[in-house]
C-alpha positions as CSV (number, residue, x, y, z in Angstrom):
1,P,36.4,9.8,195.7
2,P,39.3,10.3,193.2
3,P,38.7,12.9,190.5
4,A,37.5,11.8,187.1
5,P,40.2,11.3,184.5
6,G,41.9,14.6,183.7
7,R,40.5,16.4,186.7
8,H,43.0,17.2,189.4
9,S,42.6,17.5,193.2
10,A,44.4,20.1,195.2
11,C,46.9,17.6,196.5
12,E,48.0,16.1,193.1
13,V,51.4,16.7,191.7
14,G,52.2,16.7,188.0
15,P,52.1,18.9,184.9
16,L,48.8,20.6,184.2
17,I,48.2,20.7,180.4
18,D,45.2,22.8,179.4
19,L,44.7,23.0,175.7
20,H,41.3,24.6,175.7
21,T,40.8,28.2,177.0
22,H,39.3,31.4,175.9
23,T,40.1,35.1,176.3
24,T,38.4,38.5,175.7
25,A,39.4,38.1,172.0
26,S,36.2,36.0,171.8
27,D,33.8,35.1,174.6
28,G,36.2,34.8,177.6
29,R,36.1,37.1,180.5
30,R,39.9,37.4,181.0
31,S,42.4,39.2,178.8
32,P,45.2,37.1,177.4
33,A,47.6,38.4,180.1
34,S,45.0,37.8,182.9
35,L,44.3,34.3,181.6
36,V,48.0,33.4,181.7
37,A,48.3,34.9,185.2
38,A,45.4,32.7,186.3
39,A,46.9,29.7,184.6
40,A,50.3,30.3,186.2
41,A,48.7,30.6,189.7
42,A,46.9,27.3,189.1
43,G,50.1,25.5,188.1
44,V,49.5,25.1,184.4
45,T,52.6,24.2,182.5
46,V,51.3,24.0,179.0
47,L,48.5,26.4,177.9
48,G,46.5,26.4,174.6
49,V,44.4,29.5,173.8
50,T,41.5,28.6,171.5
51,D,39.3,31.6,170.9
52,H,36.3,31.2,168.6
53,D,37.1,32.2,165.0
54,T,40.0,34.5,166.0
55,V,43.7,34.3,166.8
56,A,43.9,37.8,168.2
57,G,44.6,36.5,171.7
58,C,47.4,34.2,170.7
59,G,50.2,36.8,170.4
60,P,49.6,38.5,173.7
61,A,49.1,35.1,175.4
62,A,52.3,33.7,173.9
63,A,54.3,36.7,175.2
64,A,52.7,36.3,178.7
65,C,53.4,32.6,178.7
66,A,57.1,33.2,177.8
67,D,57.4,35.6,180.8
68,A,55.6,33.0,183.1
69,G,57.7,30.0,181.9
70,I,54.6,28.3,180.5
71,E,54.7,26.4,177.2
72,F,52.3,28.0,174.8
73,V,50.2,26.2,172.1
74,P,48.6,28.5,169.5
75,G,45.1,27.4,168.8
76,I,41.6,28.2,167.7
77,E,38.1,26.9,167.9
78,L,36.4,27.0,164.6
79,T,32.6,26.8,164.0
80,S,31.3,24.2,161.5
81,V,27.8,22.9,160.9
82,R,26.5,19.5,159.8
83,D,22.8,18.7,159.5
84,A,21.9,21.9,161.4
85,A,24.1,20.8,164.3
86,D,27.1,22.8,165.5
87,V,30.4,20.9,165.4
88,H,33.2,22.9,167.0
89,V,36.7,22.0,165.7
90,L,39.9,22.9,167.6
91,G,43.0,23.7,165.6
92,Y,46.4,23.5,167.3
93,F,50.0,24.5,166.3
94,I,48.5,26.7,163.6
95,D,50.4,29.4,161.8
96,T,48.3,32.3,163.1
97,A,49.6,34.6,160.2
98,S,48.5,32.2,157.4
99,P,46.8,34.5,154.8
100,P,44.1,32.0,153.8
101,L,43.3,31.4,157.5
102,V,43.2,35.1,158.3
103,S,40.8,35.8,155.4
104,F,38.5,32.9,156.4
105,L,38.4,34.0,160.0
106,A,37.4,37.5,159.0
107,D,34.4,36.0,157.1
108,Q,33.5,33.9,160.1
109,R,33.5,36.9,162.4
110,R,31.3,38.9,160.1
111,R,28.8,36.1,160.2
112,R,29.0,36.1,164.0
113,V,28.2,39.9,164.1
114,D,25.2,39.3,161.7
115,R,24.0,36.5,163.9
116,V,24.2,38.6,167.1
117,R,22.2,41.4,165.4
118,Q,19.5,38.9,164.3
119,M,19.2,37.4,167.8
120,I,18.8,40.9,169.3
121,L,16.0,41.6,166.8
122,R,14.3,38.4,167.9
123,L,14.6,39.5,171.5
124,A,13.0,42.8,170.6
125,M,10.1,40.9,169.1
126,S,9.6,39.3,172.5
127,G,9.7,42.7,174.3
128,V,13.4,42.5,175.4
129,E,15.2,45.6,174.2
130,L,19.0,45.6,173.9
131,D,21.3,48.1,172.2
132,A,22.9,46.0,169.5
133,D,25.8,48.5,169.0
134,A,26.5,48.5,172.7
135,V,26.5,44.7,172.8
136,L,28.8,44.5,169.8
137,K,31.1,47.4,170.8
138,P,34.2,45.2,171.5
139,G,33.9,43.7,168.0
140,I,33.1,47.1,166.4
141,D,36.2,48.7,168.1
142,D,38.4,45.7,167.1
143,P,37.2,43.6,164.2
144,A,39.7,40.9,165.2
145,T,37.5,40.3,168.3
146,S,34.9,37.5,167.8
147,A,31.3,38.2,168.8
148,G,29.1,35.5,170.3
149,R,26.0,34.6,172.2
150,P,27.7,35.1,175.6
151,W,27.9,38.8,174.8
152,I,24.1,38.8,174.5
153,A,23.7,36.7,177.7
154,R,25.8,39.2,179.7
155,A,23.8,42.1,178.3
156,L,20.6,40.3,179.4
157,V,22.0,40.0,182.9
158,K,23.1,43.6,183.0
159,G,19.7,44.8,181.8
160,G,17.9,42.9,184.5
161,Y,16.2,40.5,182.2
162,C,18.0,37.4,183.6
163,A,19.7,36.6,186.9
164,T,22.6,34.7,185.3
165,T,24.1,34.0,181.9
166,G,23.0,30.4,182.3
167,E,19.4,31.5,182.7
168,A,19.8,33.7,179.6
169,F,20.8,30.7,177.5
170,E,18.1,28.5,178.9
171,R,15.4,31.1,178.5
172,W,16.3,32.9,175.3
173,L,19.5,31.9,173.5
174,S,19.8,28.1,173.2
175,R,18.5,26.1,170.3
176,G,14.7,26.0,170.3
177,R,14.4,29.1,172.4
178,P,12.8,32.4,171.2
179,A,16.0,34.3,170.2
180,F,18.0,31.4,168.7
181,V,19.3,31.9,165.2
182,P,21.1,28.9,163.5
183,R,24.7,29.4,162.5
184,L,26.0,29.8,159.0
185,A,29.3,27.9,158.8
186,P,31.1,25.4,156.5
187,P,31.0,21.7,157.1
188,P,33.6,20.0,159.4
189,E,35.5,18.5,156.5
190,D,36.2,22.0,155.1
191,V,37.3,23.2,158.5
192,F,39.8,20.3,158.9
193,A,41.3,21.2,155.6
194,R,41.7,24.9,156.5
195,I,43.4,23.9,159.8
196,H,45.8,21.6,157.9
197,A,46.5,24.3,155.4
198,A,47.6,26.6,158.3
199,G,50.0,23.8,159.5
200,G,47.8,22.6,162.3
201,V,46.1,19.5,163.6
202,A,42.3,19.3,164.0
203,S,40.4,17.9,167.0
204,I,36.7,17.7,167.6
205,A,35.8,19.8,170.6
206,H,33.7,18.3,173.4
207,P,32.2,15.5,171.3
208,G,30.0,14.5,174.2
209,L,28.2,17.8,173.8
210,V,27.8,17.3,170.0
211,G,26.2,13.9,170.7
212,R,26.8,12.5,167.2
213,D,29.5,9.8,167.7
214,E,28.3,8.1,164.6
215,W,29.9,10.9,162.6
216,I,33.3,10.5,164.0
217,P,34.5,7.6,161.8
218,E,33.6,9.7,158.7
219,F,35.5,12.7,160.2
220,A,38.5,10.5,160.7
221,E,38.4,9.4,157.1
222,A,38.1,13.1,156.1
223,G,41.3,14.1,157.9
224,L,40.4,14.6,161.6
225,D,43.5,14.2,163.8
226,A,42.1,14.0,167.3
227,L,39.2,13.9,169.7
228,E,38.8,16.1,172.8
229,A,38.5,13.3,175.3
230,Y,39.1,15.4,178.4
231,H,36.6,18.2,179.0
232,T,34.9,19.9,181.9
233,K,31.4,18.7,180.7
234,Q,32.5,15.1,179.9
235,D,32.5,12.7,182.8
236,G,35.0,9.8,183.4
237,E,32.8,7.3,181.5
238,Q,32.7,9.6,178.4
239,T,36.4,10.3,178.7
240,A,37.2,6.6,178.6
241,R,34.8,6.1,175.7
242,Y,36.4,8.8,173.6
243,I,39.9,7.5,174.4
244,A,38.9,4.1,173.2
245,L,37.2,5.4,170.1
246,A,40.3,7.6,169.2
247,D,42.5,4.5,169.6
248,R,40.3,2.4,167.4
249,L,40.2,5.1,164.7
250,G,43.9,6.0,164.9
251,L,43.3,9.4,166.3
252,A,45.2,11.3,169.0
253,V,43.3,12.8,172.0
254,S,43.3,16.4,173.2
255,G,41.8,18.0,176.4
256,G,41.3,21.0,178.5
257,S,39.1,23.0,180.8
258,D,37.3,25.1,178.2
259,Y,37.8,27.9,180.7
260,H,36.0,31.2,179.9
261,G,35.8,32.8,183.3
262,D,32.1,32.7,183.0
263,E,29.8,30.6,185.3
264,S,27.7,29.4,182.3
265,H,30.7,27.4,181.0
266,G,31.4,25.4,184.1
267,A,35.3,25.4,184.3
268,V,36.4,27.0,187.6
269,S,40.0,27.7,186.6
270,P,42.5,27.1,183.9
271,G,43.9,23.6,184.4
272,S,40.8,22.3,186.2
273,V,40.8,19.7,183.5
274,S,44.2,18.5,182.2
275,L,45.5,16.4,179.4
276,P,47.8,13.7,180.7
277,R,51.5,14.1,179.8
278,A,51.6,10.9,177.8
279,A,48.6,11.9,175.8
280,Y,50.2,15.3,175.1
281,D,53.4,13.7,174.0
282,A,51.3,11.5,171.6
283,F,49.6,14.7,170.4
284,L,53.0,16.3,169.7
285,R,53.9,13.2,167.7
286,R,50.7,13.7,165.7
287,K,51.8,17.2,164.9
288,A,55.2,16.1,163.8
289,A,53.7,13.4,161.5
290,A,51.2,15.9,160.0
291,R,54.0,18.3,159.1
């Protein structure tokens, strides 16, 4: 059968536009240079790096993209919370040196470190002993690096407590499991405003995973620019639904693989989910209108 919208078979020809990837600056497994090399090998022509609550990977990725002849889109994935539910917001074309954004991200990363320590304490209460400083070492060595649950999941695998990072999330780290700690983060509307203040456009990440479509019209009224219609964990039916919803609300659409280089996230390679060129061109027009 043909691939779902945005998913490319090996025989397809056309630009691969992946606006959602992660590096070792947050919870990805590849360095920025390694990510770009993998993207180039996969045939990606436009690459967005969207690490969680940090832009530390953008500079090295931009340089590597320039060498590889890949168009680079500076981005970020910011954490927000509404009614105790996580809402991740992608920001694109941002000024990564914007002082208010840089200050905000530093606060976000400090919250992330606190959360990881709290989750490790909860694991200890269940008899699972991890060295918090060892888990957090990348963030301790470089405060621009953003800590997250995948770091704990990998430590659980390394310690022999779980066979895979997926099992670590299912058994310990997901909402409702013994070590889960809710996030402390601003509401989505605040995050939209911060992205706009840094010159960017805001897109809700993987809305199918959020599962609260009834919120999206309110977000559109509050300044949301786009929906991530194309995503590894959204099927063709969901993609079509979010394209239609975006059209009805006057929003653009974004898309990408959400590649982490980690089996728990599903994407097999950069470019395994691609935003169609026409949708990317419309996204660029949204950027121009916003500015």
